[in-house]
GUSE-375643 format. One record per atom (N, C-alpha, C): residue in three letters; atom name; y, x, z. Coordinates in nm, 3 decimals, decimal comma, padded with zeros to 5 digits. Layout:
- Ala; CA; Y; X; Z;
...
***
This chain:
- Thr; N; 01,197; -00,044; -03,302;
- Thr; CA; 01,120; -00,109; -03,157;
- Thr; C; 01,218; -00,090; -03,061;
- Glu; N; 01,249; -00,190; -02,956;
- Glu; CA; 01,316; -00,158; -02,814;
- Glu; C; 01,198; -00,212; -02,722;
- Val; N; 01,247; -00,122; -02,610;
- Val; CA; 01,133; -00,141; -02,481;
- Val; C; 01,224; -00,132; -02,377;
- Leu; N; 01,200; -00,245; -02,321;
- Leu; CA; 01,240; -00,262; -02,174;
- Leu; C; 01,139; -00,203; -02,062;
- Met; N; 01,156; -00,123; -01,974;
- Met; CA; 01,068; -00,087; -01,894;
- Met; C; 01,103; -00,125; -01,731;
- Val; N; 01,046; -00,158; -01,660;
- Val; CA; 01,069; -00,168; -01,525;
- Val; C; 00,928; -00,126; -01,438;
- His; N; 00,975; -00,065; -01,306;
- His; CA; 00,842; -00,018; -01,240;
- His; C; 00,903; -00,078; -01,072;
- Asn; N; 00,789; -00,076; -01,015;
- Asn; CA; 00,807; -00,133; -00,855;
- Asn; C; 00,765; -00,017; -00,763;
- Gly; N; 00,765; 00,099; -00,800;
- Gly; CA; 00,716; 00,215; -00,726;
- Gly; C; 00,557; 00,251; -00,728;
- Ser; N; 00,505; 00,158; -00,812;
- Ser; CA; 00,335; 00,188; -00,812;
- Ser; C; 00,300; 00,157; -00,941;
- Ala; N; 00,375; 00,084; -01,008;
- Ala; CA; 00,326; 00,050; -01,135;
- Ala; C; 00,427; 00,021; -01,261;
- Ala; N; 00,415; 00,048; -01,387;
- Ala; CA; 00,506; 00,018; -01,471;
- Ala; C; 00,483; -00,082; -01,564;
- Ser; N; 00,588; -00,173; -01,622;
- Ser; CA; 00,564; -00,259; -01,719;
- Ser; C; 00,673; -00,286; -01,802;
- Ile; N; 00,609; -00,316; -01,936;
- Ile; CA; 00,712; -00,289; -02,047;
- Ile; C; 00,712; -00,426; -02,115;
- Thr; N; 00,823; -00,455; -02,183;
- Thr; CA; 00,848; -00,554; -02,278;
- Thr; C; 00,889; -00,511; -02,418;
- Glu; N; 00,842; -00,518; -02,524;
- Glu; CA; 00,860; -00,453; -02,649;
- Glu; C; 00,903; -00,579; -02,738;
- Tyr; N; 01,022; -00,561; -02,816;
- Tyr; CA; 01,091; -00,625; -02,904;
- Tyr; C; 01,138; -00,555; -03,009;
- Gly; N; 01,154; -00,636; -03,151;
- Gly; CA; 01,197; -00,547; -03,256;
- Gly; C; 01,117; -00,486; -03,302;
- Gln; N; 00,988; -00,511; -03,294;
- Gln; CA; 00,874; -00,402; -03,352;
- Gln; C; 00,878; -00,395; -03,508;
- Ile; N; 00,872; -00,287; -03,561;
- Ile; CA; 00,858; -00,241; -03,722;
- Ile; C; 00,711; -00,260; -03,750;
- Phe; N; 00,667; -00,340; -03,875;
- Phe; CA; 00,543; -00,335; -03,914;
- Phe; C; 00,576; -00,288; -04,067;
- Thr; N; 00,448; -00,239; -04,123;
- Thr; CA; 00,429; -00,176; -04,280;
- Thr; C; 00,323; -00,285; -04,321;
- Gly; N; 00,361; -00,411; -04,380;
- Gly; CA; 00,262; -00,499; -04,432;
- Gly; C; 00,228; -00,553; -04,281;
- Ser; N; 00,114; -00,555; -04,253;
- Ser; CA; 00,070; -00,642; -04,121;
- Ser; C; 00,020; -00,550; -04,015;
- Thr; N; 00,059; -00,438; -04,056;
- Thr; CA; -00,004; -00,305; -03,943;
- Thr; C; 00,137; -00,262; -03,857;
- Ala; N; 00,149; -00,251; -03,763;
- Ala; CA; 00,250; -00,190; -03,642;
- Ala; C; 00,249; -00,033; -03,685;
- Leu; N; 00,374; -00,003; -03,694;
- Leu; CA; 00,373; 00,168; -03,708;
- Leu; C; 00,322; 00,253; -03,617;
- Gly; N; 00,297; 00,176; -03,461;
- Gly; CA; 00,252; 00,234; -03,341;
- Gly; C; 00,238; 00,158; -03,258;
- Thr; N; 00,208; 00,197; -03,116;
- Thr; CA; 00,194; 00,124; -03,008;
- Thr; C; 00,254; 00,195; -02,889;
- Ile; N; 00,317; 00,120; -02,791;
- Ile; CA; 00,402; 00,181; -02,679;
- Ile; C; 00,327; 00,146; -02,572;
- Ser; N; 00,340; 00,232; -02,445;
- Ser; CA; 00,242; 00,229; -02,341;
- Ser; C; 00,342; 00,276; -02,218;
- Ala; N; 00,317; 00,222; -02,103;
- Ala; CA; 00,403; 00,299; -01,998;
- Ala; C; 00,322; 00,292; -01,871;
- Thr; N; 00,334; 00,414; -01,793;
- Thr; CA; 00,246; 00,448; -01,659;
- Thr; C; 00,352; 00,511; -01,585;
- Tyr; N; 00,322; 00,495; -01,425;
- Tyr; CA; 00,396; 00,535; -01,334;
- Tyr; C; 00,283; 00,638; -01,244;
- Ser; N; 00,341; 00,740; -01,254;
- Ser; CA; 00,250; 00,820; -01,133;
- Ser; C; 00,334; 00,940; -01,086;
- Gly; N; 00,317; 00,961; -00,947;
- Gly; CA; 00,377; 01,050; -00,857;
- Gly; C; 00,505; 01,053; -00,888;
- Gly; N; 00,588; 00,924; -00,889;
- Gly; CA; 00,734; 00,921; -00,906;
- Gly; C; 00,794; 00,924; -01,020;
- Asn; N; 00,720; 00,962; -01,135;
- Asn; CA; 00,766; 00,957; -01,258;
- Asn; C; 00,707; 00,838; -01,348;
- Val; N; 00,813; 00,812; -01,460;
- Val; CA; 00,746; 00,707; -01,565;
- Val; C; 00,723; 00,803; -01,670;
- Leu; N; 00,616; 00,746; -01,735;
- Leu; CA; 00,592; 00,814; -01,908;
- Leu; C; 00,564; 00,702; -01,984;
- Ile; N; 00,654; 00,708; -02,076;
- Ile; CA; 00,638; 00,606; -02,186;
- Ile; C; 00,588; 00,656; -02,312;
- Gln; N; 00,480; 00,640; -02,362;
- Gln; CA; 00,398; 00,691; -02,461;
- Gln; C; 00,419; 00,620; -02,591;
- Tyr; N; 00,413; 00,671; -02,698;
- Tyr; CA; 00,434; 00,629; -02,834;
- Tyr; C; 00,291; 00,696; -02,905;
- Thr; N; 00,210; 00,598; -02,947;
- Thr; CA; 00,087; 00,644; -03,038;
- Thr; C; 00,087; 00,571; -03,185;
- Arg; N; 00,119; 00,660; -03,262;
- Arg; CA; 00,123; 00,603; -03,400;
- Arg; C; -00,006; 00,547; -03,480;
- Thr; N; 00,003; 00,456; -03,556;
- Thr; CA; -00,137; 00,372; -03,595;
- Thr; C; -00,184; 00,463; -03,731;
- Gly; N; -00,089; 00,504; -03,791;
- Gly; CA; -00,132; 00,555; -03,936;
- Gly; C; -00,140; 00,729; -03,929;
- Ser; N; -00,136; 00,804; -04,050;
- Ser; CA; -00,145; 00,947; -04,054;
- Ser; C; 00,016; 00,986; -04,068;
- Asn; N; 00,088; 00,904; -04,094;
- Asn; CA; 00,229; 00,926; -04,143;
- Asn; C; 00,302; 00,985; -04,021;
- Thr; N; 00,392; 01,086; -04,057;
- Thr; CA; 00,476; 01,129; -03,957;
- Thr; C; 00,608; 01,051; -03,937;
- His; N; 00,618; 01,022; -03,804;
- His; CA; 00,739; 00,926; -03,760;
- His; C; 00,857; 01,007; -03,675;
- Ala; N; 00,967; 00,979; -03,703;
- Ala; CA; 01,099; 01,042; -03,642;
- Ala; C; 01,112; 00,934; -03,538;
- Ile; N; 01,109; 00,978; -03,382;
- Ile; CA; 01,149; 00,887; -03,287;
- Ile; C; 01,282; 00,961; -03,227;
- Lys; N; 01,363; 00,842; -03,209;
- Lys; CA; 01,491; 00,884; -03,127;
- Lys; C; 01,488; 00,796; -03,000;
- Val; N; 01,520; 00,828; -02,889;
- Val; CA; 01,533; 00,768; -02,768;
- Val; C; 01,657; 00,749; -02,694;
- Lys; N; 01,681; 00,645; -02,660;
- Lys; CA; 01,805; 00,634; -02,559;
- Lys; C; 01,770; 00,583; -02,451;
- His; N; 01,815; 00,644; -02,329;
- His; CA; 01,774; 00,612; -02,193;
- His; C; 01,927; 00,560; -02,116;
- Ser; N; 01,895; 00,444; -02,056;
- Ser; CA; 01,992; 00,405; -01,946;
- Ser; C; 01,894; 00,349; -01,843;
- Ala; N; 01,952; 00,371; -01,732;
- Ala; CA; 01,882; 00,335; -01,598;
- Ala; C; 01,980; 00,245; -01,518;
- Ile; N; 01,926; 00,156; -01,433;
- Ile; CA; 01,985; 00,085; -01,302;
- Ile; C; 01,908; 00,089; -01,196;
- Lys; N; 01,991; 00,161; -01,114;
- Lys; CA; 01,898; 00,183; -00,952;
- Lys; C; 01,921; 00,068; -00,905;
- Val; N; 01,819; -00,009; -00,828;
- Val; CA; 01,849; -00,126; -00,738;
- Val; C; 01,788; -00,084; -00,615;
***
């Protein structure tokens, strides 16, 4: 799964693509929040399996 995240200084929005499924169920969900000048991107798994997460970050200041 890949996620593009943007924020406007008060809220964060994400677009997710390349999502991975096992059968008809996604491996997890991704959400983003903006609070106190920080962005939190959270992954919540949908099953009981262990998942390895790798994060690559790049930022463009506008």
